[in-house]
C-alpha positions in Angstrom: -5.9 -8.7 -19.4 -7.1 -8.6 -23.0 -10.5 -8.9 -24.6 -13.8 -7.2 -23.8 -13.5 -4.9 -20.8 -17.2 -5.3 -20.1 -17.0 -9.1 -19.7 -18.3 -9.9 -16.2 -16.0 -12.9 -15.9 -13.0 -10.8 -16.6 -14.2 -8.1 -14.2 -14.7 -10.6 -11.5 -11.3 -12.2 -12.2 -9.6 -8.7 -12.0 -11.4 -8.1 -8.7 -10.1 -11.4 -7.3 -6.6 -10.6 -8.6 -6.6 -7.2 -6.8 -7.9 -8.7 -3.6 -5.3 -11.5 -3.7 -2.5 -9.0 -4.3 -3.6 -6.9 -1.4 -3.8 -10.0 0.8 -0.3 -11.1 -0.3 1.2 -7.7 0.5 -0.6 -7.6 3.9 0.5 -11.2 4.7 4.1 -10.5 3.9 4.0 -7.3 5.9 2.7 -9.2 8.9 5.6 -11.6 8.5 7.9 -8.6 8.6 6.2 -7.3 11.7 6.7 -10.7 13.4 10.4 -10.7 12.4 11.0 -7.2 13.7 9.1 -7.8 16.9 11.0 -11.1 17.5 14.4 -9.4 16.9 13.5 -6.5 19.2 12.1 -8.9 21.7 15.4 -10.8 21.8 17.3 -7.5 22.3 15.0 -6.0 24.9 13.4 -9.1 26.4 10.7 -11.5 25.3 7.7 -10.4 27.3 4.2 -11.8 26.9 3.2 -8.9 24.7 6.1 -9.5 22.3 5.3 -13.3 22.1 1.6 -12.6 21.4 2.5 -10.0 18.7 4.9 -12.5 17.0 2.6 -15.4 17.1 -0.4 -13.4 16.1 1.4 -11.8 13.2 2.6 -15.1 12.0 -0.9 -16.7 12.3 -2.7 -13.8 10.6 -0.1 -13.5 7.9 -0.3 -17.2 7.1 -4.1 -17.1 7.1 -4.0 -14.3 4.5 -1.2 -15.7 2.4 -2.5 -19.2 1.8 -5.7 -18.3 0.0 -4.1 -15.3 -1.7 -1.4 -17.4 -3.3 -4.0 -20.0 -4.4 -6.3 -17.4 -5.9 -3.4 -15.6 -7.6 -2.3 -18.8 -9.2 -5.9 -19.6 -10.2 -6.3 -16.2 -11.9 -3.0 -16.6 -13.7 -4.0 -20.0 -15.0 -7.4 -18.8 -16.1 -5.8 -15.9 -18.0 -3.4 -18.3 -19.7 -6.3 -20.6 -20.6 -8.2 -17.7 -22.1 -5.2 -16.5 -24.2 -4.3 -20.0 -25.4 
């Protein structure tokens, strides 16, 4: 980001970008957990705990990823608008 580092709009935008980045990493990590749990469940046996872990990880990962991706695109668009 360029411009005045004390600008409250830029500070808020940077905070939103950091939060969105963390949520994206966490969401994709939860997808990874779901994948590994599913593969291990297929190898060992799909118990109720494995199914709950897979479905819960997918649901929580999706709930984190959707707003994180939207906010990330919004921050990028706002930065492009400020630079142009």
